[in-house]
C-alpha positions as CSV (number, residue, x, y, z in Angstrom):
1,M,79.8,59.5,150.6
2,M,77.5,56.7,151.8
3,E,80.5,54.4,152.1
4,V,82.0,56.9,154.6
5,F,78.7,57.0,156.6
6,D,78.6,53.2,156.7
7,K,82.2,52.9,158.0
8,Q,81.3,55.3,160.8
9,N,78.0,53.6,161.6
10,V,76.1,56.8,160.6
11,S,72.6,56.5,159.1
12,F,71.3,58.9,156.5
13,V,67.7,60.1,157.1
14,S,65.8,62.4,154.8
15,V,63.6,64.9,156.4
16,T,61.6,65.9,153.2
17,Q,61.4,62.4,151.8
18,Q,60.3,59.2,153.5
19,F,63.3,57.0,153.4
20,N,65.9,56.0,156.0
21,T,69.1,54.0,155.3
22,T,68.6,52.1,158.5
23,H,65.9,50.2,156.7
24,S,66.1,48.0,153.6
25,M,63.5,50.1,151.7
26,G,65.4,53.3,152.5
27,R,68.7,51.8,151.2
28,L,66.9,50.6,148.0
29,T,65.4,54.1,147.4
30,L,68.8,55.8,147.9
31,N,70.6,53.4,145.5
32,I,67.9,54.0,142.9
33,L,68.4,57.8,143.2
34,L,72.2,57.4,143.1
35,S,71.9,55.3,139.9
36,F,69.7,57.9,138.2
37,A,72.2,60.6,139.2
38,Q,75.1,58.5,137.7
39,F,72.9,57.9,134.6
40,E,72.3,61.6,134.1
41,R,76.0,62.4,134.4
42,E,76.9,59.8,131.8
43,I,74.1,61.0,129.5
44,I,75.4,64.6,129.7
45,S,78.9,63.4,129.0
46,E,77.8,61.4,125.9
47,R,75.8,64.3,124.6
48,T,78.7,66.6,125.0
49,R,81.0,64.2,123.1
50,D,78.4,63.7,120.4
51,K,78.0,67.5,120.1
52,I,81.8,68.0,119.8
53,A,82.0,65.2,117.2
54,A,79.1,66.6,115.1
55,T,80.6,70.1,115.3
56,R,84.0,68.8,114.1
57,K,82.4,66.9,111.3
58,K,81.0,70.2,110.1
59,G,84.5,71.6,110.1
60,K,83.9,74.0,113.0
61,W,86.5,74.9,115.6
62,T,85.2,73.8,119.0
63,G,87.3,76.1,121.2
64,G,90.6,75.9,123.0
65,R,93.7,78.0,123.2
66,P,94.5,80.3,120.2
67,I,97.3,79.2,118.0
68,L,99.9,81.1,116.1
69,G,98.5,82.3,112.7
70,Y,94.9,82.7,113.9
71,D,92.8,84.9,116.1
72,I,89.5,84.0,117.7
73,D,86.5,85.9,116.3
74,P,85.1,87.9,119.2
75,K,81.6,87.4,117.8
76,G,81.7,83.7,118.0
77,S,83.8,80.5,118.2
78,K,85.5,80.9,114.9
79,L,89.1,81.1,113.7
80,V,90.2,84.2,111.7
81,V,93.5,84.4,109.9
82,N,96.1,86.8,111.4
83,E,97.9,87.7,108.2
84,L,101.1,88.8,110.0
85,E,101.4,85.6,112.0
86,A,100.3,83.5,109.0
87,I,103.5,84.6,107.2
88,R,105.5,83.5,110.2
89,V,103.9,80.1,110.3
90,R,104.6,79.5,106.6
91,Q,108.3,80.4,107.3
92,I,108.4,77.9,110.2
93,F,107.3,75.1,107.9
94,D,109.8,76.2,105.2
95,L,112.6,76.3,107.8
96,Y,111.8,72.7,109.0
97,L,111.9,71.4,105.4
98,Q,115.2,73.2,105.0
99,H,116.9,71.9,108.2
100,Q,114.9,68.6,108.5
101,S,115.5,68.7,112.2
102,L,113.3,69.9,115.1
103,L,116.3,71.0,117.2
104,A,118.0,72.8,114.3
105,T,114.7,74.6,113.4
106,A,114.0,75.6,117.0
107,R,117.6,77.0,117.3
108,E,117.1,79.0,114.1
109,M,113.8,80.3,115.3
110,G,115.4,81.3,118.6
111,S,118.1,83.2,116.9
112,R,115.5,85.1,115.0
113,G,113.6,85.9,118.2
114,W,110.4,84.1,117.2
115,H,108.0,83.2,119.9
116,S,104.8,81.2,120.4
117,K,101.3,82.8,120.1
118,A,100.7,85.6,122.6
119,W,97.2,86.6,123.7
120,V,95.3,88.2,126.5
121,T,92.6,86.3,128.4
122,K,89.2,87.8,129.2
123,A,90.5,88.4,132.7
124,G,93.3,90.6,131.3
125,R,96.1,88.1,131.9
126,A,98.9,87.8,129.3
127,K,99.5,84.3,128.0
128,G,102.0,82.7,125.6
129,G,104.8,84.5,123.9
130,Q,107.4,81.9,124.9
131,P,110.5,80.8,122.9
132,F,109.8,77.7,120.9
133,Q,111.0,74.4,122.2
134,K,111.2,71.1,120.4
135,T,107.9,69.8,121.8
136,M,106.1,73.1,121.0
137,L,107.5,73.1,117.5
138,H,106.3,69.5,116.9
139,Q,102.8,70.4,118.0
140,L,102.8,73.3,115.6
141,L,104.1,71.3,112.6
142,T,101.5,68.5,113.1
143,N,98.5,70.8,113.7
144,V,96.0,70.1,110.8
145,L,94.3,73.4,111.4
146,Y,97.1,75.0,109.4
147,A,96.1,72.9,106.4
148,G,92.5,74.1,106.6
149,Q,91.3,71.0,108.4
150,V,90.0,69.9,111.9
151,R,90.7,66.7,113.7
152,H,88.4,64.5,115.8
153,K,90.2,61.5,117.3
154,D,91.7,59.7,114.3
155,Q,89.5,61.4,111.7
156,V,90.3,64.6,109.8
157,Y,87.6,66.8,108.3
158,H,87.6,69.8,106.0
159,G,87.4,72.9,108.2
160,E,85.3,76.0,107.7
161,H,88.3,78.2,108.4
162,T,90.9,79.3,105.9
163,G,94.1,77.2,105.8
164,I,97.4,79.2,105.9
165,V,99.9,76.4,104.8
166,D,99.8,74.8,101.4
167,P,98.5,71.2,101.8
168,G,101.5,69.9,99.8
169,V,104.0,71.6,102.1
170,F,102.1,70.3,105.2
171,Q,102.2,66.7,103.9
172,K,105.9,67.0,103.1
173,V,106.5,68.1,106.7
174,Q,104.5,65.1,108.1
175,V,106.5,62.7,105.9
176,Q,109.8,64.2,107.1
177,L,108.7,64.1,110.8
178,Q,107.8,60.4,110.4
179,Q,111.2,59.7,108.8
180,N,113.1,61.5,111.5
181,G,111.2,60.4,114.5
182,R,109.9,62.9,117.0
183,S,113.3,63.6,118.6
184,G,115.5,62.9,115.7
185,G,116.5,64.7,112.5
186,T,119.4,64.8,110.1
187,E,121.9,65.5,112.9
188,V,120.8,62.6,115.1
189,R,119.8,59.9,112.7
190,N,122.7,60.3,110.3
191,K,125.0,58.2,112.5
192,H,126.6,56.5,109.5
193,G,127.7,59.8,108.0
194,A,125.7,59.5,104.8
195,L,126.9,62.5,102.8
196,L,123.6,63.0,100.8
197,K,121.1,62.3,103.5
198,G,118.1,64.6,103.0
199,L,119.6,65.9,99.8
200,L,119.1,63.2,97.2
201,H,115.7,62.9,95.4
202,C,114.2,60.6,92.9
203,T,112.6,62.7,90.1
204,H,110.7,59.7,88.6
205,C,108.7,59.2,91.9
206,N,109.0,62.8,93.2
207,S,110.3,61.2,96.4
208,S,113.4,61.5,98.6
209,M,116.1,58.7,98.5
210,V,117.0,57.4,102.0
211,H,120.2,55.9,103.1
212,H,120.4,52.1,103.8
213,Y,123.0,49.4,104.2
214,S,123.3,45.6,104.1
215,Q,126.0,43.3,105.4
216,K,127.4,40.2,103.7
217,N,130.5,38.2,104.8
218,G,131.4,40.9,107.3
219,R,131.4,43.7,104.7
220,R,128.9,46.6,104.7
221,Y,127.3,47.7,101.5
222,Q,125.7,51.2,101.6
223,Y,123.2,52.6,99.1
224,Y,120.4,55.0,98.7
225,V,116.9,53.7,98.0
226,C,113.8,55.6,96.6
227,L,111.4,56.0,99.5
228,S,108.4,55.5,97.2
229,A,109.8,52.2,95.9
230,Q,110.5,51.1,99.4
231,K,106.9,51.6,100.3
232,L,105.1,50.6,97.1
233,G,107.5,48.0,95.8
234,W,110.6,48.2,93.7
235,D,108.7,47.7,90.5
236,S,107.1,51.2,90.9
237,C,110.5,52.9,90.3
238,V,112.7,52.7,87.2
239,E,115.9,52.8,89.3
240,P,115.0,52.3,93.0
241,S,118.6,52.2,94.4
242,L,122.0,53.8,93.9
243,P,125.4,52.7,95.4
244,A,126.2,55.3,98.1
245,G,129.9,55.4,97.4
246,E,129.6,56.1,93.7
247,I,126.9,58.8,93.9
248,E,128.6,60.6,96.8
249,Q,132.0,60.6,95.0
250,F,130.3,61.9,91.8
251,I,128.8,64.8,93.7
252,V,132.1,65.7,95.5
253,D,133.9,65.6,92.1
254,Q,131.2,67.9,90.6
255,I,131.8,70.4,93.4
256,R,135.6,70.3,92.7
257,H,134.9,70.7,89.0
258,V,132.9,73.9,89.7
259,G,135.8,75.4,91.6
260,Q,138.1,74.7,88.6
261,D,135.9,76.1,85.9
262,P,135.5,79.9,85.7
263,N,132.3,79.6,83.6
264,L,130.7,77.4,86.3
265,V,131.8,79.8,89.0
266,S,130.1,82.6,87.1
267,E,127.0,80.5,86.6
268,T,126.9,79.6,90.3
269,L,127.3,83.3,91.2
270,E,124.4,84.2,89.0
271,K,122.3,81.6,90.8
272,A,123.3,83.1,94.1
273,R,122.3,86.5,92.9
274,Q,118.9,85.2,91.8
275,H,118.4,83.6,95.2
276,V,119.3,86.9,97.0
277,T,117.0,88.9,94.7
278,A,114.1,86.4,95.2
279,R,114.6,86.4,99.0
280,A,114.7,90.2,99.0
281,G,111.5,90.3,97.1
282,Q,109.8,87.9,99.6
283,L,111.0,90.1,102.5
284,Q,109.8,93.3,100.8
285,A,106.3,91.7,100.3
286,E,106.2,90.5,103.9
287,L,107.3,94.0,105.1
288,A,104.5,95.6,103.1
289,A,102.0,93.1,104.6
290,V,103.3,93.9,108.1
291,H,102.8,97.6,107.5
292,R,99.3,97.1,106.2
293,Q,98.3,95.0,109.2
294,R,99.9,97.5,111.5
295,H,98.0,100.4,110.0
296,R,94.7,98.4,110.5
297,D,95.6,97.5,114.1
298,E,96.5,101.2,114.8
299,A,93.2,102.4,113.4
300,E,91.3,99.8,115.5
301,L,93.4,100.7,118.6
302,K,92.3,104.3,118.3
303,K,88.7,103.3,118.0
304,V,88.7,100.9,120.9
305,A,90.7,103.3,123.1
306,G,88.0,106.0,122.5
307,A,85.2,103.7,123.6
308,V,86.5,101.6,126.5
309,D,83.3,100.3,128.3
310,G,84.3,97.1,130.1
311,D,86.6,94.2,130.6
312,S,86.2,93.0,127.0
313,S,87.3,96.3,125.6
314,L,90.3,96.4,127.9
315,A,91.2,92.8,126.8
316,R,90.9,93.8,123.1
317,L,93.0,96.9,123.8
318,A,95.8,94.8,125.3
319,D,95.6,92.4,122.5
320,L,96.0,95.1,119.9
321,Q,98.9,96.6,121.7
322,E,100.6,93.2,121.8
323,R,100.0,92.7,118.1
324,L,101.6,96.1,117.4
325,R,104.6,95.2,119.4
326,I,105.1,92.0,117.5
327,A,104.6,93.9,114.2
328,N,107.3,96.4,115.2
329,E,109.7,93.5,116.1
330,R,109.1,91.7,112.8
331,S,109.7,94.9,110.9
332,T,113.0,95.3,112.6
333,E,113.9,91.6,111.8
334,I,113.0,92.0,108.1
335,L,115.0,95.2,107.7
336,T,118.0,93.5,109.5
337,E,117.8,90.5,107.1
338,L,117.6,92.8,104.1
339,D,120.8,94.5,105.3
340,Q,122.4,91.1,105.7
341,L,121.5,90.1,102.2
342,Q,123.2,93.2,100.9
343,T,126.4,92.4,102.9
344,E,126.4,88.7,101.8
345,R,126.6,89.5,98.1
346,I,129.7,87.8,96.8
347,N,131.7,88.1,93.6
348,D,133.4,85.6,91.3
349,A,136.7,85.7,93.2
350,E,135.0,85.0,96.5
351,V,133.1,82.0,95.0
352,A,136.3,80.6,93.5
353,S,138.1,81.1,96.8
354,A,135.4,79.3,98.8
355,L,135.4,76.3,96.4
356,A,139.2,76.3,96.5
357,E,139.1,76.0,100.3
358,F,136.8,73.0,99.8
359,E,139.4,71.3,97.7
360,K,142.2,71.9,100.2
361,V,140.3,70.8,103.4
362,W,137.9,68.1,102.2
363,H,140.2,65.1,102.5
364,V,141.0,65.8,106.2
365,L,137.4,66.0,107.4
366,S,135.6,63.1,109.1
367,P,132.5,61.6,107.4
368,K,130.1,63.5,109.6
369,E,132.0,66.8,109.1
370,Q,131.9,66.1,105.3
371,A,128.1,65.5,105.5
372,R,127.7,68.8,107.4
373,V,129.7,70.7,104.8
374,L,127.6,69.2,102.0
375,Q,124.3,70.1,103.8
376,L,125.5,73.7,103.9
377,L,126.7,73.8,100.3
378,I,124.1,71.8,98.4
379,E,120.4,72.6,98.2
380,R,119.3,69.3,96.6
381,V,120.5,66.5,94.3
382,D,118.0,65.2,91.7
383,Y,118.5,61.7,90.3
384,H,116.7,61.0,86.9
385,G,116.4,57.3,86.9
386,D,115.0,57.0,83.4
387,T,118.1,58.7,81.9
388,G,120.7,58.2,84.6
389,D,121.4,61.9,84.8
390,V,122.1,63.8,88.1
391,T,121.2,67.4,88.7
392,L,123.1,69.2,91.4
393,T,121.7,72.5,92.9
394,I,124.1,74.6,94.9
395,H,122.8,76.4,98.0
396,P,123.6,80.1,97.2
397,T,123.8,81.3,100.7
398,G,126.1,78.4,101.7
399,L,128.9,79.7,99.5
400,S,129.5,82.8,101.7
401,A,129.6,80.7,104.9
402,L,131.7,77.8,103.4
403,P,135.2,79.0,104.2
404,E,134.3,79.7,107.9
405,T,132.6,76.3,108.2
406,L,135.6,74.4,106.6
407,E,137.9,76.2,109.0
408,E,135.8,75.2,112.0
409,S,135.6,71.6,110.8
410,A,139.3,71.3,110.1
411,A,140.3,72.8,113.5
């Protein structure tokens, strides 16, 4: 401000205090006052930062926008688990580990009608409830609050709130995000058409095996290397690498063998039935949790509606109504998925037919199309380096979609 006065040849004269900027003593006094004012602002800023840091070190939440899976305790600045949303958060983490791609996961969430956290401000304005985009999904998957922690700058502390995602699952997601890059994933980064990318695991190190290649005399040699051995040294793993061509051909031959062996077809079908039964049990448990939460919200809604006494009550009323709407939508989604599980039950003949289609069409597919088919059909491949054995786990739900996928790829 004083610089503006000086440019306009305007003097500042205080009526209540004896200083005048036209004199050297007045300018000195003004500069001293301005310095003290700046000092006070910086002290306030430092104390605020120190207070936030001390609060975070104690594991306390220091405020901000509410996140999916938690509500803000109306009695204080504390996060309280929203059981209904917590189930959704865990499903999102599982979906990402399944798809290993932000874009694929976001598309799947969009097809299920899942949205971001919806809440009502104290002023009564509705916020959130938007479809998930890649950036929003990345922010959710990297939020340490879900693992029961709080972050301050580069440090992570144990939080006083309850985590809703298993720390092991949270760490697996962070590793996968680092491997893929923020905008990548299996669809983008698999430019060489590695058939087992994201599927092959080293059981000795409990780590994934990633695709690499080297070139010598103009020839490219492709292989899979244990990620743990790559980071800690090859001496840490009994068999740190595998030739890509040999292991990929072995897996493809095993799938062909399943289609030709009736006993293996029956065993695969039994695995599919077990998967459907387990998934149905999970959905039934979630549906029961949704109904319990909805009953509690309905009871609280009646209580709040009978004693509306201000803006806070109106905001709480709107919040409860929104939560009931989300609960009703999720109930419908669960019932729909349960119906789909019933319709997707397949028999021995359908399994044999699906694997027969695989044999007919496989050789005409491009490498990337072959990788896509295997991603659909195979849940994981475990390599036991100490014995040299390979365990192949078929993805049960992929069998029913295999004929349609092969038809699309061959078209």
